[in-house]
N, C-alpha and C positions, 0 to 999 in steps of 0.2 A: 655425343657422337663418338668421343674417344672410348667410352665404356662399351658402347655397342660393338666397335671394332675389336676390342679385347675379347668379348664374348664370342664373336665370329671366329677369331683366331683360335681360341681355346677349343671350340667345337671342331674346327678343321684339324687341329693337332690330335685331338682325341680320336677322331674318325680315322686318320691316317695311322696312328699308333696301334689301334686295336683291330682294325679291319683290313689293313693292307699288308699284313705280314706274310712272307713267303716261307717262314720257318717250318711249316708242316707239309710242304709240297713233296718232299722226297723222304718222308718218314714212313717206314713200314711198321704197322702195328701188328704185333704178334698176339694171337689169342692166348689167354692164360689157361692153364690146365688145372683142374681141381687137384688139391693135395689130399690124397686118401691115406697118407701115412699117419700114424698115431693110434690112439685108443679111442674107440667110440662105444657109447653105451645107449641102449634103448631107453627112451624117456617117456613114451606114451604109446598106447595102443588104441586104435579106433577102427577096427576092421568093419564092425557094424555100428553105424552112428547111433548114439544114445544108449547103447547097451552098457558100455563101461560107465557112462554117466549115471544111469538109473540103478543098476544092480550091484555095483561095487561100493561098499560102505566107505565113507570118507577115510577112516583109519587104515583102510587096505588099498587105497588108490595107488600109492607108490609101489607096493609089492606086486599088485596085479600088473601094472605097466611094465615091470621088468621081468615078469615070469614068461618063459617061452610058451607059445600056444599049446604045445603037446602036454604041458604040465598044468595048464589052467583048469581043466575040468576037475581033476583030482583035488586041486587046492581050493577052488572057489565055487564048485557046483552047489554045495550045501548053503553057502551064503546067498547065492543067486536064488535058490529055491525059497529060502526064508523071506527074502525081500519080495519075490514074486507073489507068494501066498499072502503076505501082509499087504501088498499094494493092490492086487487085482481081485475083485469079487468073482471074476470068471473062474478062478482057481480056488475058491473058498472051501470046496468040499473035496475030500480024497477021491481020486479018480476023475475029477473034472479034466476036460481036454480042450485044446484049442482047435482051430479049423484044420490044422495039420494032423489031427488026431494024436497029439502029444500031450501026455499028462505033465504035471509040474516037474517031477524029477527028470524026465526025458527031455522036456523042452529046455530046462535050465542047464542040463548037461550040454545041449547044443549051443546055447548062448554063452556059456562060460568059456568055451574055446573061441576067443574073439578073433576070428579070421573071416575073410571074405572068400567064400567058395566060388569057384569058376568052373563052368561046364566047358569041357574041351571039345565036345561033339554035339552040343545042343544049343538052345537059345540062352543067351545071357540076360538074366533078369533077376530082380529081387523077388518079385511075385507078379504074375500076370493072370492069375486065376487058375492056371494049370502048373506051370513051372514055379518052383519055390527055391529061393536061395541058390540059384545057379550062376550067380554073378550079380552085376549091377549095371544096368543101362543108365545113361544120363537122365532120361525122362522118368525113371522109376520113382514113385512117391514112397521113399524108404521109411520115413517116419510114420506115415499113415499105415503102412504094412506092419511095422513093428507094433503100433498101437492096437491094430486089429488082432494080431497074434497074442498080445498080452491081455487085452480087455474084451475082445469080441466073442470069446467062447467058441463052441463047436461050429456055429454057423455065421459068425461075424455079427450076430444080432444082439448079443448081450452088451449092455453098457454103451449104447450108441454115442452118448456125449463124451465118452472117454476114448472112443475108437477112431477119431479123425482129427488131424491137426488143422483141418479147414483151409489148407493152402493147396489150391487146385491147379496151380501152374506157375511157371516162371514169369518174371516181369517181361522178359524178352524170349522169343523162340530160339531154340538151338540152331546153329548153322548146319548146313547140309554137307559141309566138307571140313577137314581139319582146320582149326583146332576144335571145332564143334561147339564150344562154349560161346555164348553171345558176348559181344564186347561190353565192357562196363558202361553204365550210363554216363 
């Protein structure tokens, strides 16, 4: 019985000590402001998902990631073209084009500048059958579009097993209002 009373007393003291404090009643919490002073450097580029991953050779990743986009085409287009023609049978022959009617040098020149284009006066989409690379909507199947442009040839019909990631939707639907992304599971 004596032990039981000590446990009850210990629980009561703990409860009062940790749950009945008035120390925070009159405290004003000030939000912290980010500190932007100092030196910052760019460490990674991923304007178009998978492009950097696939077309930049391992030895050149760090250099590509710190090169400003306006200089990327001149510095990396030939490497992108060599990797594209080695990787994709759709660009095996000189003059082969993709569905955008871009041959290997033109297409890799576009890809080597790793930026996400945005249309200021039209539809924002990665590809919807008509509009191409005018931005990126949340529901755009970016990886499948990139695979189609790399492997699909002029009519998206070449190399069908290489032209789709076979991921046809999200696990959860997007929200209809901000923040639009579905909550995690």
